[in-house]
DSSP file (Angstrom, degrees, kcal/mol; ACC not computed):
  #  RESIDUE AA STRUCTURE BP1 BP2  ACC     N-H-->O    O-->H-N    N-H-->O    O-->H-N    TCO  KAPPA ALPHA  PHI   PSI    X-CA   Y-CA   Z-CA
    1    1 A M     >        0   0    0      0, 0.0     4,-2.3     0, 0.0     5,-0.2   0.000 360.0 360.0 360.0 -35.1   13.7   16.8  -24.3
    2    2 A L  H  >  +     0   0    0      2,-0.2     4,-2.7     1,-0.2     5,-0.2   0.974 360.0  48.1 -61.0 -51.3   10.5   16.3  -26.3
    3    3 A A  H  > S+     0   0    0      1,-0.2     4,-2.4     2,-0.2    -1,-0.2   0.884 111.2  50.2 -60.2 -36.6    9.4   13.5  -24.1
    4    4 A T  H  > S+     0   0    0      2,-0.2     4,-2.5     1,-0.2    -1,-0.2   0.923 111.0  49.5 -66.1 -43.8   10.1   15.5  -21.0
    5    5 A A  H  X S+     0   0    0     -4,-2.3     4,-2.3     2,-0.2    -2,-0.2   0.898 111.6  49.1 -56.9 -45.5    8.1   18.4  -22.4
    6    6 A F  H  X S+     0   0    0     -4,-2.7     4,-3.2     2,-0.2     5,-0.2   0.945 110.4  50.0 -59.4 -51.0    5.2   16.1  -23.2
    7    7 A I  H  X S+     0   0    0     -4,-2.4     4,-2.9     1,-0.2     5,-0.3   0.930 113.0  46.4 -53.6 -53.7    5.3   14.5  -19.8
    8    8 A N  H  X S+     0   0    0     -4,-2.5     4,-2.0     1,-0.2    -1,-0.2   0.878 114.6  46.4 -59.7 -38.3    5.2   17.9  -18.1
    9    9 A Q  H  X S+     0   0    0     -4,-2.3     4,-1.9     2,-0.2    -2,-0.2   0.919 113.7  49.0 -66.6 -45.8    2.4   19.2  -20.3
   10   10 A S  H  X S+     0   0    0     -4,-3.2     4,-2.3     2,-0.2    -2,-0.2   0.907 112.0  47.2 -66.0 -44.6    0.3   16.0  -19.9
   11   11 A L  H  X S+     0   0    0     -4,-2.9     4,-2.9    -5,-0.2     5,-0.2   0.916 111.2  53.9 -65.2 -42.3    0.7   16.0  -16.0
   12   12 A A  H  X S+     0   0    0     -4,-2.0     4,-1.2    -5,-0.3    -1,-0.2   0.916 109.4  46.7 -57.4 -41.4   -0.2   19.8  -15.9
   13   13 A A  H  X S+     0   0    0     -4,-1.9     4,-0.7     2,-0.2    -1,-0.2   0.910 112.1  50.2 -76.9 -38.8   -3.3   19.2  -17.8
   14   14 A R  H >X S+     0   0    0     -4,-2.3     4,-1.3     1,-0.2     3,-0.8   0.890 109.2  51.9 -55.2 -43.0   -4.3   16.2  -15.6
   15   15 A H  H 3< S+     0   0    0     -4,-2.9    -1,-0.2     1,-0.2    -2,-0.2   0.762  98.8  65.0 -71.8 -22.5   -3.7   18.2  -12.5
   16   16 A R  H 3< S+     0   0    0     -4,-1.2    -1,-0.2    -5,-0.2    -2,-0.2   0.790 110.2  37.5 -69.6 -27.4   -6.0   20.9  -13.8
   17   17 A H  H << S+     0   0    0     -3,-0.8     2,-0.3    -4,-0.7    -2,-0.2   0.646 131.7  19.8 -98.5 -17.1   -8.9   18.5  -13.6
   18   18 A A     <  -     0   0    0     -4,-1.3    -1,-0.3     1,-0.1     3,-0.1  -0.904  61.7-149.9-152.1 123.9   -8.0   16.7  -10.5
   19   19 A A  S    S+     0   0    0     -2,-0.3     2,-0.5     1,-0.2    -1,-0.1   0.866  95.7  38.7 -55.5 -34.4   -5.6   17.9   -7.7
   20   20 A R  S    S-     0   0    0     -3,-0.1    -1,-0.2    -6,-0.1     0, 0.0  -0.968  95.6-119.2-121.2 123.0   -4.7   14.5   -6.9
   21   21 A L        -     0   0    0     -2,-0.5     2,-2.1     1,-0.1    -6,-0.1  -0.332  19.8-127.7 -60.3 136.1   -4.3   11.9   -9.8
   22   22 A P  S    S+     0   0    0      0, 0.0     2,-0.3     0, 0.0    -1,-0.1  -0.306  70.0 117.7 -80.9  56.3   -6.7    8.9   -9.6
   23   23 A V        -     0   0    0     -2,-2.1     2,-0.5     2,-0.0    -2,-0.0  -0.933  56.7-138.8-122.2 145.7   -3.9    6.4   -9.8
   24   24 A L        -     0   0    0     -2,-0.3     2,-0.5    22,-0.0    24,-0.0  -0.930  17.1-177.4-102.0 130.0   -3.0    3.8   -7.2
   25   25 A L        +     0   0    0     -2,-0.5    22,-2.0     2,-0.0    23,-1.0  -0.955  18.7 174.3-127.1 110.6    0.6    3.1   -6.4
   26   26 A G  E     -a   48   0A   0     -2,-0.5     2,-0.3    20,-0.2    23,-0.3  -0.574  25.7-150.1-121.3 174.2    1.2    0.4   -3.8
   27   27 A V  E     -a   49   0A   0     21,-1.0    23,-2.4    -2,-0.2     2,-0.5  -0.994  28.0-117.0-142.6 142.9    3.7   -1.7   -2.0
   28   28 A N  E     -a   50   0A   0     -2,-0.3    23,-0.2    21,-0.2    21,-0.0  -0.706  20.1-152.4 -80.7 124.1    3.3   -5.3   -0.5
   29   29 A L    >   -     0   0    0     21,-2.5     3,-0.6    -2,-0.5    -1,-0.1   0.625  28.1-148.3 -74.4 -13.8    3.8   -5.0    3.2
   30   30 A G  T 3   -     0   0    0     20,-0.4    -1,-0.2     1,-0.2     4,-0.1  -0.305  39.3 -51.9  77.5-160.6    5.1   -8.6    3.5
   31   31 A H  T 3  S+     0   0    0     20,-0.1     2,-0.3     2,-0.1    -1,-0.2   0.025 108.7  68.7-110.7  26.7    4.6  -10.8    6.6
   32   32 A Q  S <  S-     0   0    0     -3,-0.6     2,-0.1    37,-0.1     3,-0.1  -0.948  86.2 -95.9-137.2 157.2    5.8   -8.6    9.5
   33   33 A T        -     0   0    0     -2,-0.3     2,-0.2     1,-0.1    -2,-0.1  -0.454  52.5 -98.7 -69.2 151.9    4.7   -5.5   11.1
   34   34 A L        -     0   0    0     -2,-0.1     2,-0.1    -4,-0.1    -1,-0.1  -0.481  26.6-130.7 -70.5 136.0    6.3   -2.3    9.9
   35   35 A S     >  -     0   0    0     -2,-0.2     4,-2.6     1,-0.1     5,-0.2  -0.419  28.2-108.6 -70.6 162.4    9.0   -0.7   11.5
   36   36 A T  H  > S+     0   0    0      1,-0.2     4,-2.6     2,-0.2     5,-0.2   0.924 120.4  49.9 -59.2 -50.2    8.7    3.1   12.2
   37   37 A A  H  > S+     0   0    0      2,-0.2     4,-0.8     1,-0.2    -1,-0.2   0.893 112.2  44.7 -60.1 -44.5   11.3    3.8    9.6
   38   38 A T  H >> S+     0   0    0      2,-0.2     4,-1.9     1,-0.2     3,-1.0   0.921 112.1  53.1 -64.6 -44.9    9.6    1.7    6.8
   39   39 A A  H 3X S+     0   0    0     -4,-2.6     4,-1.9     1,-0.3    -2,-0.2   0.911 110.0  49.4 -63.5 -41.3    6.1    3.1    7.7
   40   40 A N  H 3< S+     0   0    0     -4,-2.6    -1,-0.3    -5,-0.2    -2,-0.2   0.751 110.9  48.9 -66.0 -18.8    7.6    6.7    7.3
   41   41 A A  H << S+     0   0    0     -3,-1.0     4,-0.5    -4,-0.8    -2,-0.2   0.729 111.3  51.0 -94.0 -21.4    9.2    5.8    4.0
   42   42 A V  H >X S+     0   0    0     -4,-1.9     4,-2.2     1,-0.1     3,-0.6   0.887  99.1  63.8 -75.7 -37.7    5.8    4.2    2.7
   43   43 A L  T 3< S+     0   0    0     -4,-1.9    -1,-0.1     1,-0.3    -2,-0.1   0.901 108.1  37.1 -64.6 -44.5    3.5    7.2    3.5
   44   44 A P  T 34 S+     0   0    0      0, 0.0    -1,-0.3     0, 0.0    -2,-0.1   0.744 122.8  45.4 -78.3 -15.2    5.0    9.8    1.2
   45   45 A S  T <4 S+     0   0    0     -3,-0.6     2,-0.3    -4,-0.5    -2,-0.2   0.782 112.7  37.6 -96.4 -33.2    5.7    7.2   -1.6
   46   46 A F     <  -     0   0    0     -4,-2.2   -20,-0.2     1,-0.1     3,-0.1  -0.848  42.2-167.9-124.6 148.5    2.6    5.2   -1.8
   47   47 A N  S    S+     0   0    0    -22,-2.0    36,-2.1    -2,-0.3     2,-0.3   0.209  81.3  41.4-120.4  15.0   -1.2    5.6   -1.6
   48   48 A A  E     -ab  26  83A   0    -23,-1.0   -21,-1.0    34,-0.2     2,-0.3  -0.983  61.1-163.3-152.3 153.3   -2.1    1.9   -1.5
   49   49 A V  E     -ab  27  84A   0     34,-2.1    36,-2.1    -2,-0.3     2,-0.5  -0.934  13.4-140.5-133.5 154.7   -0.8   -1.2    0.2
   50   50 A T  E     -ab  28  85A   0    -23,-2.4   -21,-2.5    -2,-0.3   -20,-0.4  -0.986  13.6-159.4-115.5 122.9   -1.2   -5.1   -0.3
   51   51 A I  E     - b   0  86A   0     34,-3.2    36,-2.0    -2,-0.5     2,-0.3  -0.933  18.1-134.5-100.8 119.2   -1.5   -7.0    2.8
   52   52 A P        -     0   0    0      0, 0.0     2,-0.4     0, 0.0    37,-0.1  -0.578  16.6-168.4 -77.0 128.9   -0.6  -10.7    2.1
   53   53 A L        +     0   0    0     -2,-0.3     2,-0.6    35,-0.3     3,-0.0  -0.641  16.2 172.5-114.1  66.1   -3.0  -13.2    3.7
   54   54 A N    >>  -     0   0    0     -2,-0.4     3,-1.6     1,-0.2     4,-1.1  -0.736  29.6-143.4 -78.8 120.9   -1.0  -16.5    3.1
   55   55 A W  H 3> S+     0   0    0     -2,-0.6     4,-2.9    34,-0.3     3,-0.2   0.800  97.5  62.4 -54.9 -38.5   -2.9  -19.2    4.9
   56   56 A N  H 34 S+     0   0    0      1,-0.2    -1,-0.3     2,-0.2    -2,-0.0   0.727 108.4  43.3 -63.3 -21.9    0.4  -20.9    5.9
   57   57 A K  H <4 S+     0   0    0     -3,-1.6     3,-0.5     2,-0.1    -1,-0.2   0.749 114.9  48.4 -89.6 -30.8    1.3  -17.7    7.9
   58   58 A V  H  < S+     0   0    0     -4,-1.1     8,-2.8     1,-0.3     2,-0.4   0.878 128.7  24.6 -83.4 -41.4   -2.2  -17.3    9.4
   59   59 A E     <  +     0   0    0     -4,-2.9    -1,-0.3     6,-0.2     6,-0.2  -0.681  69.1 153.3-123.6  73.4   -2.4  -21.0   10.5
   60   60 A S  S    S+     0   0    0     -3,-0.5     2,-0.4    -2,-0.4    -1,-0.1   0.822  76.9  41.4 -68.8 -30.2    1.2  -22.1   10.8
   61   61 A T  B >  S-C   64   0B   0      3,-0.7     3,-2.1    -3,-0.2    -1,-0.1  -0.961 108.0 -98.9-118.2 136.9    0.1  -24.8   13.3
   62   62 A E  T 3  S+     0   0    0     -2,-0.4    -2,-0.1     1,-0.3     3,-0.1  -0.276 106.8   8.0 -57.4 133.0   -3.2  -26.7   12.5
   63   63 A G  T 3  S+     0   0    0      1,-0.1     2,-0.6    -4,-0.1    -1,-0.3   0.328 105.5 103.0  80.9  -8.7   -6.1  -25.2   14.4
   64   64 A Q  B <   -C   61   0B   0     -3,-2.1    -3,-0.7     2,-0.0     2,-0.4  -0.933  52.5-167.7-112.5 111.8   -4.2  -22.2   15.7
   65   65 A Y        -     0   0    0     -2,-0.6     2,-0.4    -6,-0.2    -6,-0.2  -0.778   7.3-171.6-105.4 140.1   -4.9  -18.9   13.8
   66   66 A D        +     0   0    0     -8,-2.8     3,-0.2    -2,-0.4    -6,-0.0  -0.885  16.6 162.5-134.1 103.9   -2.8  -15.8   14.2
   67   67 A W     >  +     0   0    0     -2,-0.4     4,-2.9     1,-0.2     5,-0.3   0.269  43.6 110.6 -96.5   8.9   -4.2  -12.7   12.6
   68   68 A S  H  > S+     0   0    0      1,-0.2     4,-1.9     2,-0.2     5,-0.2   0.848  77.5  43.1 -61.3 -42.1   -2.0  -10.3   14.6
   69   69 A V  H  > S+     0   0    0     -3,-0.2     4,-2.6     2,-0.2    -1,-0.2   0.944 116.8  45.6 -71.8 -45.6    0.2   -9.1   11.7
   70   70 A P  H  > S+     0   0    0      0, 0.0     4,-2.7     0, 0.0     5,-0.2   0.925 115.3  49.2 -63.4 -39.5   -2.6   -8.7    9.1
   71   71 A D  H  X S+     0   0    0     -4,-2.9     4,-2.4     2,-0.2    -2,-0.2   0.929 113.1  46.4 -57.9 -43.9   -4.7   -6.9   11.8
   72   72 A A  H  X S+     0   0    0     -4,-1.9     4,-2.1    -5,-0.3     5,-0.2   0.935 114.2  47.1 -69.8 -44.5   -1.9   -4.6   12.8
   73   73 A Q  H  X S+     0   0    0     -4,-2.6     4,-2.5     1,-0.2    -1,-0.2   0.915 111.9  51.0 -65.0 -40.3   -1.0   -3.8    9.2
   74   74 A L  H  X S+     0   0    0     -4,-2.7     4,-2.5     1,-0.2     5,-0.3   0.933 111.5  47.3 -65.3 -44.6   -4.7   -3.1    8.3
   75   75 A A  H  X S+     0   0    0     -4,-2.4     4,-1.6    -5,-0.2    -1,-0.2   0.859 112.5  49.4 -63.9 -33.3   -5.2   -0.8   11.2
   76   76 A W  H  X S+     0   0    0     -4,-2.1     4,-1.3     2,-0.2    -2,-0.2   0.942 114.0  45.8 -65.1 -53.4   -2.0    1.1   10.3
   77   77 A A  H  X>S+     0   0    0     -4,-2.5     5,-2.8     1,-0.2     4,-0.6   0.887 114.7  45.6 -65.1 -41.8   -3.0    1.4    6.7
   78   78 A K  H ><5S+     0   0    0     -4,-2.5     3,-0.8     1,-0.2    -1,-0.2   0.881 113.4  50.6 -71.7 -35.8   -6.6    2.5    7.4
   79   79 A G  H 3<5S+     0   0    0     -4,-1.6    -1,-0.2    -5,-0.3    -2,-0.2   0.748 109.6  51.6 -70.0 -20.6   -5.4    5.0   10.0
   80   80 A S  H 3<5S-     0   0    0     -4,-1.3    -1,-0.2    -3,-0.1    -2,-0.2   0.497 115.4-116.5 -89.6  -9.2   -2.9    6.3    7.4
   81   81 A G  T <<5 +     0   0    0     -3,-0.8     2,-0.3    -4,-0.6    -3,-0.2   0.774  64.4 148.0  78.4  27.9   -5.7    6.8    4.9
   82   82 A L      < -     0   0    0     -5,-2.8    -1,-0.3    -6,-0.1   -34,-0.2  -0.689  52.7-113.4 -97.3 146.1   -4.1    4.2    2.4
   83   83 A K  E     -b   48   0A   0    -36,-2.1   -34,-2.1    -2,-0.3     2,-0.5  -0.500  37.3-144.7 -66.5 145.1   -6.2    2.0    0.0
   84   84 A V  E     -b   49   0A   0    -36,-0.2     2,-0.4    -2,-0.1   -34,-0.2  -0.960  22.8-179.7-122.8 139.6   -5.9   -1.6    1.0
   85   85 A L  E     -b   50   0A   0    -36,-2.1   -34,-3.2    -2,-0.5     2,-0.3  -0.992  15.2-174.9-126.2 140.7   -5.8   -4.8   -1.1
   86   86 A A  E     -b   51   0A   0     -2,-0.4     3,-0.1   -36,-0.2    -2,-0.0  -0.960  16.9 -21.1-137.3 150.4   -5.5   -8.1    0.7
   87   87 A G        -     0   0    0    -36,-2.0   -34,-0.2    -2,-0.3   -33,-0.1  -0.741  19.1-138.0 133.1 177.0   -5.0  -11.7   -0.4
   88   88 A P              0   0    0      0, 0.0    -1,-0.3     0, 0.0   -35,-0.3   0.652 360.0 360.0 -82.6 157.4   -4.9  -14.4   -1.6
   89   89 A L              0   0    0    -35,-0.1   -34,-0.3    -3,-0.1    -2,-0.1   0.518 360.0 360.0 -95.6 360.0   -6.0  -16.8    1.1
């Protein structure tokens, strides 16, 4: 009970200084475009996403580059107001 009271008091004090806490909570989007159900689950739960840029996915065949999945993920994340981290190459 003491820990719960402390948490509630600490969060209330932090919220008095900032309506939205300056903390990033993110999820890795993986190597496929998001389904509508997954996108709807991500938005209320996270404020950041990681877009993996694994070279073996971007260039699965030598000399042929496919940026379609990372591009779609980036467009969705930016349009949804999420912070974006990407990599590694």
